[in-house]
N, C-alpha and C positions, 0 to 999 in steps of 0.2 A: 549305712547304704541309703542313698536317696531313693525314696519310693518313686515308682514309675508315674509319669504324668498321665493325663487323660488320653493323649494320642497313643502312648505306649500300651496302656491297658486295652484300648480299643483294638489296636493291632494284634495283640496277643489273643484277644477274644475272637477276632476274625480268623486267625490262623488255627485256633483250636476248633472252630466250627468247620473250617476247610478240612482239617485232619480227620475229624469224626466223619464228615461226609465222604472223604476218600476211603477210609477203612470200610464204611458201610457199603460203598459202591464196589470195592474189590471183593468183599465177602459175598455180596449178592451175586456178582458176576461169577465167582468161583463155584458157588452152589448151583446156580441156575444154568449157566451157559454149557458146561460139558454134558450133562444129561440130555439137554435139549438138542445139542449137536449130534449126540449119539443116536437119538431117536430119529432125527432127520436122515442120518446115514442109513439106518435100517429101512426107513420108508423108501429110500432111493434104490434099494436092492444091492447095496454094497455089503456082501457077505464075506469077502476075503478078510480073514483076521489080520494078516500082515498089512494089507492096504488100509484097513480100518484103523489099526493102531497107529500107523504112520500119519494118517490124516488127522486123527484126534490129537496126536502129539504136536503136529504142525499148528492145529487150531489153538492148542493151549499156549504154545510159544507166541503165536500172533496176538492172542488175547492179552497175555502178560505184557508183551512189548507195547501194545496199544494202550493198556491201562497205565503203564509207567510213563509213556510219552504224554498221554492225556493228563496225568496227574501233574507232571512238570509244567506243562502249558497252563493248566488250571491254576497252579500255585503262582506262577509268574503273573498271569492275567489278574488273579484275585488280589495279589499284592499291590499291583499298580492301581487297580480300582479302589482297594481299601485305603491306600495312601491319599488318593484324591478325595474320596468321600470323608475320611477321617479329618483331613485338613479343613474341609468345608464345614464339618460339624464342630470341630474344636476351635476354629478361629474365633467365632463369636463368643465362645466361653472364655477364651484368653482375653478378648477385649473387655468383657464384663469383669474379669478378675483385675485387670489393670485399672478399670474405672473404679472398682471397689477400693483398691489401694489408694487412689487419688482422693476418694471421699474420706477414707480413714485418716488421711494426712490433712484433711480440711480443705481440699481443693474441690469445690462443688461445681465449678463451671465446666463440666465435662460434656462432651458431645457423643452421645450413644446413638449412632445411626442404625436403622434396621438393616440387617445383613441380607435379608431375603432368603435365608436358608430354608425355613419352613414356618408354618403358622405358629407352632409352639415357641420357637425361638423368637419369632417376631413379637409375640405377646410378652415374653420374658424381657426382651430388650425395651419394649414400650413401657412396661411396668418399672423397669430399672431407671429409664430416662425420666419418668414421672416422679419417681422417688428422689432422684438427684435434683431435679428442678425444684421440688418442694423443699428439700433441705437447703438449697441455695437461697430460695426466697425467705425461708425462716432465718437463715444466718444473716442475710441482708437486713431483714426486719429487726433482728436482735441488735445488730450493730447500730442501725439508725435510731432504734429506740433508746439505747444506752446513751448515744450522743445527745439526742433530744432531751432525755431525762436529766442528764448532767447540766445541760443549758437551762432547763426550766426550773430545776431545783435551786439554782444559784441565787435567784432573787429572794424567794421566801426565807431560805436559810440565812442569807446575808442580813435580811431585815431582822430576823429573830436574834441573831448574834449581836447585831448593833443595839437592839433594844435591851437585851439582857445585860450587855456590858454597860450601857448608859444608865440603867437602873441600879446596877451594882456600884457604879462609880458616883452615883448621886447626880448625874447630869440631868436625868429625867426622873420625875417622881413616879413612884409605884402606884399610880392612880388608875381609875377606870379606863381612861383613854389609852394608856400604855398597854394595859391588859387586853383591851379590845383589839388593838393593832396586832398584838402577838396571837390572840385567838383567831383573828381573821387569817393570818398567815398559816396557822396550824390547820384551819378548815380548808384552805387552799391546797395544802399538802395532802390532806385526806381525800379531797376530790380528785387530785392528780393521781394518787395511787389507785383509786377505784377505776378511774377512766383508763389508766394504763393497763390494768388487768383485763378489761374488756377488749381494748384495742389489740393487745397481744394475742388474745384468743382469735380475734378476727383475722389478723395478719397471718397467723399460722394455720388457718383453716381448722382450728380446733374448737370452734364455737358450737355448742350443742343447742339446737332449736327444739323446743317442746311445742310442736305444732298441734293445733286444734282448729276446728271449724269456727270461723270468726266472722261476725258481721262488721265490715269496715266502718260503717256509720257509727256503730256502737263504740268502736275503739276510738274514733275521733272525738265523740262526745265525752268519753271517759277521760281522755287526755286533756281536753279543753276544760272540763270541770276541775281537774286537779290543778291546772294552771290559773284558773279564774281569780283566786285571791291575789296573786302577784300582779295580775293585770289591773285589778281594782285598786291596789295600793299605789300604782303608778298613774292611774287615771287613763289607761289605754283600753279602748273598747275591743272586746273579743267576740267576734261573730262566728257562728258555726252554721254551715249550709251543706246538707248532704242530699244527694239524689235518691229517688225512690227505687225500690226493687233492685238494690245492689246485690250482686252474687256473693254467696258465702265463700270466703277464702280460707285456705289452709295456712295459718300463720302462727308464730309464737307471739301471743298477745302481749306479753310483758315486753318483748323486744320492740314491737311496733310502737307501743306506748312510749318506750324509751326514745325511739327516733323522734316521735312527735314532741316529747318533752324537750329534747334538744332544739328542735325547730322553734318551738314556742319561746324558749329562753333566748335564743338568738334573735328572734323577731322583737321580743320585749326590750332587749338591751339596746336595739337600734331604732326603736320607734319612739318618738318624743311624746310627751304628755299631750293628750287630746287626739292622738293618732288612732288608727284602727288596724287590727290584725284579723284576717278572715281565714278560717279553716273550712275546707270543703272536701267532699268525697263524691266521685262520679265515675260512671263507666266510660273509659276512654275508647275502647273497642272490645270486640268479643274475647280478646286475649288479655286485656289489662284493665285494672281499676286504678284511677289516679286520685291520690290524696294530696291536696295543695295547701300550703300555708303562705299567705300573702300579707305583706305589711305595707304601711305607708311611710316607712322610715327613711333612713339615710341613703339606701340604694348602694349599688356596687358598680364600679367601672366595668364595662364588658370584658376587658382584657384580664380582669381579676376573678372572674366567675369560677374558674376551675381551681385557682390557687387557694380559695377559701376552704377547700376540702383537705388541704395539706395539714398534717399535724403541726401544731404550735404556730400556725401561720398568723402573723400579726403585721403584715406589710401595709394593710390599710384598715379603715374603720370597720370592715366587715367582721373582724374578730377583736374582741375586747379582752383586756387583761383581767376582767372580772371573772371569766371562766377559766377552765383548765387549758383552753386552746385545743381541745380534742373533741369537742361535742359534735361538730359537723363531720369530722373524720370518722368518728364512731358511727354516726348516723348513716353515712354512705356505706360503711362496711357492713352494717346490719342489713341494709337494704339489699346489698349484693348477696349476702348469705341467704336471703329469702328468694333469690332469683330475680330481684327487681332492680330498679335504678333510682338514684336520687340526683336531681339536677337543679341548678339555680338559674334564674333569668332576672334581668334588671335592665331598665332603660338607661340607667346611669345614676350618678350621685344625685340624691334628693328625690329620686323617682320611685323609691320603694323596691322591694325584692320579693320574688315568688319562688318558693321551693316546691318542686313536684316529685312526689314519691309514687312511682309506678310499680304496682305489684301484679304478678301473674295470676290469671284466673285458671284454676285447675281444670 
């Protein structure tokens, strides 16, 4: 036997409540009304036993008839009201059940609109819609990530296979040059795996930030000091300028340094020998602190400024095959996770580029 649904159980519960209320009403009326009526007859001076008996009998019949008629009317009215109320209550539950079935089947693009039944249902529907939206974003990110990963892995894997086959066939010598090429491809795969792990956490809102009170000037100085040897090797000047009395920010120091490391690497790749990269931190307004990394390098066409933040974007010189192609994507995701923004500005090719990391002041 199929168990009753929510509407059936609510209807049975309503009828049981009505039945209990009816029995209680009839019992109280039977116990209270006759003695009270008898008392009023006595107070009215009605002493004839035959008249009193007939009057009390008429009252009892009238009371019983009224109770029965009232009970029937109450049952009908309560049934109609219960059906209307139960349908209103059960309808959003039915929609949520249907939506849950869609999600179970892998259809995440559902539309769960607030029914306006009451505050509790509205909160439930809002939470369900948020969950469905997050699952949809996660699934899209997963599919896009798999497609991007397959595309990005193709080159280093093909290079490794070609070199291994060439060395085995004796076409290429097993010398330091061949090993270095293969090692470089393995390093590239390693960086790609690490970057994909961080990007996946960012895309799925699963990144955990270990916040602490941080001096932004100290973070910029530390990131610049870590990057200084690479700049010196390429003969690119690295300047650091920070304003005074910067407010203390609640940040994940490691993640902010990771953003700056990606920005420094990007600037270094696209700044020629003898160029300059300038890092600075200053108060933008009472709500934000801005950390900027500006270079005198290749620059970016204005129409490409947003595209450089896309994963694996290599449509112009703003992204180089030397990296994983995910550095700026990860940097923007980490900035967003902190409640901040990361933007790029450039006057055009050959005019250099500036990246602005705006972080909220608590």
